[in-house]
N, C-alpha and C positions, 0 to 999 in steps of 0.2 A: 609224447609221453605215454607210457605203457597204461593200458585200461586199468581202472580201479578193481575191476572184477578179479584180477590176479593177485590182489592184496592178501597176504597171509599174516593175520594179527599175531600168530604164534611165534613168527620168526623176530629175533631181536637183530637190530641193525646198529650195534654199538662200533663208533668210530675210533681209529688209532687215537692216542693222546697228541696234543699240539706239537710237541718236540719230535715225537715219532713221525708224525705226518710231514713235518717241515724236513726231517732227514730223507723221507722217501721222495719229496718232491725235488730233491736236489739229486738223490741216488739215480733215479729212474731216467731223467734226461741224460745225465752222464753216462750211464751205462748203454743208453741207445746210441750216443754219438760214438761210442767205441766198438760196439758189437754188432749194430744194425747191418743187415745184408743190403747190398747195393742193388736195389731194385730201379728199373728205370722211371717208374711213376713216383719214386721218391725224390728223384734229382730236382735240382733248382729250376732246369729249363722244361721240366714237364708242365704242361698247360692243365688248368682246371679240368678241361675236357678229358685229357688223358687220365687224370686222376678218377673222374667219374666212371670212365670204361673200366679201370682196373677194379673199381670196387663191385661193379656189377658182374664182372668176369670171376672175381674171387669168391663169390658166394659159393659155398659147399663145392669148391674146385681148388686144389693145391697150386701152389705158385708156380711150381715145375711145369704144369699143364697150361697155365695161363700165360707164362712169358712169351713164347713164340707167337700165340694167337694175338696178344696185345701188341706186339711190335708189328705184326703184319696188318693189324686193324688200324694202327696210328698211321701206318705209311699210305694205306688206301683212303682213310677217312680222317684226316687230322683235325676236322673241326665239325661241329654238330650239323652245319648246313650240307657237309659232303654226305655224311650217312643219311640224312633226311632225304636227299635226293637220290640214294642208291636203290635199286630194284631189290625187292624184298628177298628174291631168290639168291643174289649175289651175297647179301647179308648173312642168310642161313648157311651158304656154302662156306663162308670165311669163319663163321662161328665153328664149324668142322664138329669135332667130337668133344667140346667142352662140356656136353650135358646141359639138361633143362634149357632147350633151345628156345623157350618162349622168353627167356631172358633177353635173347637178341631182337625179338620182336619189341619187347618193352624198351629196349635202348634205342632202337630205331624211333619209336613213338616219342621219347623223351627228347630225342635230338630234333625231331620236328617241333616239338613244343617250345624248346629252347630257341630255335630259330625264329618261330613266329612271336612269341611272347617276350623274348629277352634279347632280341637282336643278335643273336647267335652266340651270346656269351653265357656261360653256366652261372645261374644266381649264387649269390653268397648267402642270403637269408634262408634259414632252415625252413622256415614255413613255405618260402617260394620253391625251395628244393623238394619238400614233400608234396607239392602240387603237381610235380612233374609225374607222367605215367611210370609206374614200375619203382618209385623211389619211396622207401619207407623210412622209419624213424632211424634206424641205425645208419643207412646210406647217406641221409641227408646231414647228419651229425659228422660222419666220417668225411664227406666232402667239403663241409663248412671248415673243418679243421684242417685237413691235410691239403686241400687246393686253395683255401682262402686265409689260412692262418687264424681261424677265429677259435675263440674259447667255446668248446661244446663240450657235451657229456656223451663220448663214444663208448658204447658197451656191446662188444661182440663176445663171443664164447671165451676167448682167450682172456680178455681183460677181466670178465666177470670172475673166472675161475682165480687168477691171480689175486684179486681183491678178497674172494671168499676164503683163501687160505691165509693170506698174509694178514688180513685184518680180522677175519671172524673165525679162524681155525677150522674151517670145513674144507673137506677135500673137493667139493663141487658146489657151485651155486645152486639155488633151487632151479628146477625145470623151466618155469616160466619167469620172465622179467616182470616184476611188479613196480608199481608207482613208488612203493617203499624203498625198494632197491635203487631205483632210479635217482631219488632224491638223495639218498645216501650216497651214492656214488658221485652225484654232482657236486656234493659238500667237499668232496676230496680233490676236485680238480684245482690246479693252481690258478690263482687269479689272473697272473700275468699272461697275456694270450701267447707269446712266443713259448713260454715254458710249459703252457698247458697243451699245445701241440705236440711237444716233444714227450710229455707225460702220456698222453693217449697213445701216440706211436710206440713208445717205450714199452708200456705195459702190454700192448698187443705183441710186440715183438718177443717180450719175456714169455708169454704164454704159448707162443709158437715154438720157441727154440729151448727154453729151459724149464718152465714151469708147465709142463705138458701134461695131458690128462692121464696118460698111463705109465710114463717114466721121467717123473720129474728129477732134475738134476739139481738138488738143493745146495750142494756144494758150490756151484757156479752161479747161484742167485744173488744180486746185490742186496735183496731184502732179507736173507738168511737170519741175520742177527737179531732181527725183530718180528719175524714170522710166527704168528701164534700157532698156525698148524704145525710147523716144524718142532716148535717147542713142546707142543702137546704130544709128540711121538708120531705125527703124520696119521691121525685116526681117519680110518675109512680109506687108506691108499690101497688096501688089496680088495676092495669091495667090488663084486662083479659089476662089469659095465653092460649096458643094455646092447644085446646083439643086433646089430645093423642087418637089414635085409640084404640077402645075396643078390647079386647082379644076375647071375645066370637064370633063365627061365621067366624074369620078370616082364611086366608090360613095359618097363622103361627100356629093357634091352631089346624088345621087339620094335617099339617105337623108333629106337635109334638106328635098328637094322633097315627099317623101311626108309626112314629119311637119308641113309647112307646110300641107297639105290637112287634116291630122287637127286641127291647132291652130286652123283657121279656122272651126270650128263643132262643135257637139255631135253632129250627125247621123252614123251610121255610114255608112262609104264602102265599097261592094262591093269585094272584092279584086280582082275583074275589072277594075275601072275603073282600079285603080292599076297592074296589071301588063300592060295591053293594048296599050299604046304609042299612037301618033297615031291609028292606024286601028282603035281598039277598037270593038267592037259591043255591049258591055254597056250595057243601058239605065240611064239616070242617075235616081235616085230625087228624087222631087219634094221630100223632107225636106232635100236639101243646100242650104246657104246659098249666097248670091251669092259670098261671099268664099272658100267651099270650091270652088265652080265656077271661080272666076278661078285658085286655086291649082291646080287639077286642069288647067286649060288650060296653065299654065306647065309643069307636069310633063309633059305630053303634048308639048310643043314640043321637050323634049329627046330625044323619039323613042327611049326606051330599049328594048333588047331584052326581050322578055316574060319568057324564062327568067331573065335577069338580075335583071329587076324582082321575079320571084316569090321569087328569093332573097334579095334585100334586104328585102322586106316580112316574109319568114320571120325574117330576122335581128333586125329590129325588134321583132317580137313576143318573140323569144328574149331580147332585151336588156331587156325590160319597159318598152319605150319605146311600144309599142302593143299592144292587145289585140284579139282577133278574136271575134266572136260570129255567130249565123246571118245577121245583117243586114249585117255587114260589120266593118271595123275603126273603132276608136276610140282615144282616148288612153287610158291607164289610168285607172281609177276612184280 
């Protein structure tokens, strides 16, 4: 449950009336059954492990980018024990360009914990799920619901937005999830386990496809007749959104470029080649593959400051995303 420090006593958490809530609890699962995207981790034959992998991959990453990586991942490591035994370098290569590669390390650590503590089976209990490396409140609730059919309170950005608009008449939920909001949302979840799973999945899909942050399609929404926000004239719909940090020139871009060089081959890359910038004078080992040389050329075209690059390389080593030996840097063993 969210920390009480995020509680804002000035925010009112009024629930829809009993009749409205019953209507919503019927409409949302029905809409989901008719409109949901056919995603492999939603299919009946998907294992709990497959659901857990999808939830980690989908964090801050669009579905279209996750699909091919998830399918490849499940072919290579169809069970937690398979991933737990895999070399870390192979895991990071398979993660490819999904971003936030520390998620791959946490997933491998979670796989090892599932194998050691739970006999290779993804636990059903939310507390046991939260005890796994890299698994937080949201992921534990989502896996309990979508992998095991448990009644849980799943609150991602999409679900919070739909509920904020439909029930409270606000364009967006508060920036931080509070204990008050969590309890309020939990009271809306249907009591029946099977219905609660479709409620959570349906609200999430509705927020992703219809009740979007920037261009909501209210005429296609099953809750339109009861939506408090729509009835009020969609207040705040044109409010400026917080501008996201651009990708070009960021540390994230440079970290990704360095990892691309290391993923492209097994040969060690001298630190000087990675930090010296466009005009570097460090000799290039003959052991580097063509793919590594191409990735290195892309890194150099960014023309980063050597001091900054040295800090970035040191950070990658500290995050266990790279290792250094006398010959240079490689992905971890």
